[in-house]
N, C-alpha and C positions, 0 to 999 in steps of 0.2 A: 910566713907560712902560706899566705894567699898567693904569693909569687911562685912558690914551688909547686903548688897545686895547679896554678894556671899553666906553667910550663909542661907539667905532666899531662894536663888536659889537651894542650895543643899537640903534643906528641901522639897521644892516643887518637886524636882527630885525624892527623896525617896518616897514621897507620891504618885506621878504619877505612879511609877513602882508598888507600892503596890496595887493601885486601878486597874491597868491594869491586874495584876495577879489574883485579886479577881474575875474579870468578868468571866462569863461562856461563852465559845465560842461554835461555831457550832461543832467543832471537838472534844470537850471535854476539852482540855487544863487542867489547874490546877483546875479550878472551885472551888476555896476555898470558894466562897459565899454560896454554899450548900443550895439548896431548897428555903425556904421562909424567910430566915433571922430571925429566931426565932419566926415565926408566926405573926410578926407585919406587914409585907408587903407581897403583892403577888409577884410572880416571875417577872411579868411584871413591877411592881412598883419598885422592887429593881434593875432591869436592867435599867430602866429609870433614877433612882437616880445615879447609877454608870456611866452611859453614860454622864449625866450632870456634874458629879464630874470630870470625865476625861476631858471633854471639858474645864471646868473652870481651872483645874490645867494645862492643855496644854497651854491655853492662858496666864496664869500667868508665866509659864516657858518661853514662847516666849518674854514676856515683860521684865522679868528680864534678859534674854539673851541680848536683845537689850540695856538695861540700862547698863549692864556690858561692852558691847562693846563701848558704848558712853563714859563711865567713863574711860576706858582704853585709848581711843583715845584722850581724852581731855588733857592728860598730854603731848602729843607729838605734835609738830608742824613742818611743813616742814622747816621753817627758822632755828630752832634750830638743826635740823638734818643736814642741809647743813653747818652750822657754826661749828658743832662738828667735821667734817672731816678735818684733818690737810692737808695743801697743800703738794703736792709731792715735795720732796727735789731734787734739781738739783744735778747731779753727780759732785763730786769735780774734777775728772780727766777724760779726754776723754778716751774711751775704745780703747786700742791698740790691733789690731788683731794679733793673734799668727801666725807665719809662718807655712806653711803646712809641715807635717812630711813625708819624702820619704818612700816608701814601703820597707819592711824589706828584701824581696827576691832579690832586684836589687842592 
């Protein structure tokens, strides 16, 4: 299930980047949309279509992101994480301090 959602998420991401790059910006940008989109739509109509498409793709991207996070977190639980850590082993011998070394010059 997570693999299918991940593939859909990647396809949405590619489509979202493509739609954003096609849009004409105020500063020029790439402006790959070019004019009237083949004479079928006006400039304003194509801008509205691209804006709506961007909003729909962004919403779908957020939904798939949340779904992937939920699916990833579903396999983990706090109890299993605490049980997975082994208890600390007690040292077998007590630590014996080493005697101090006298300075070399004296």
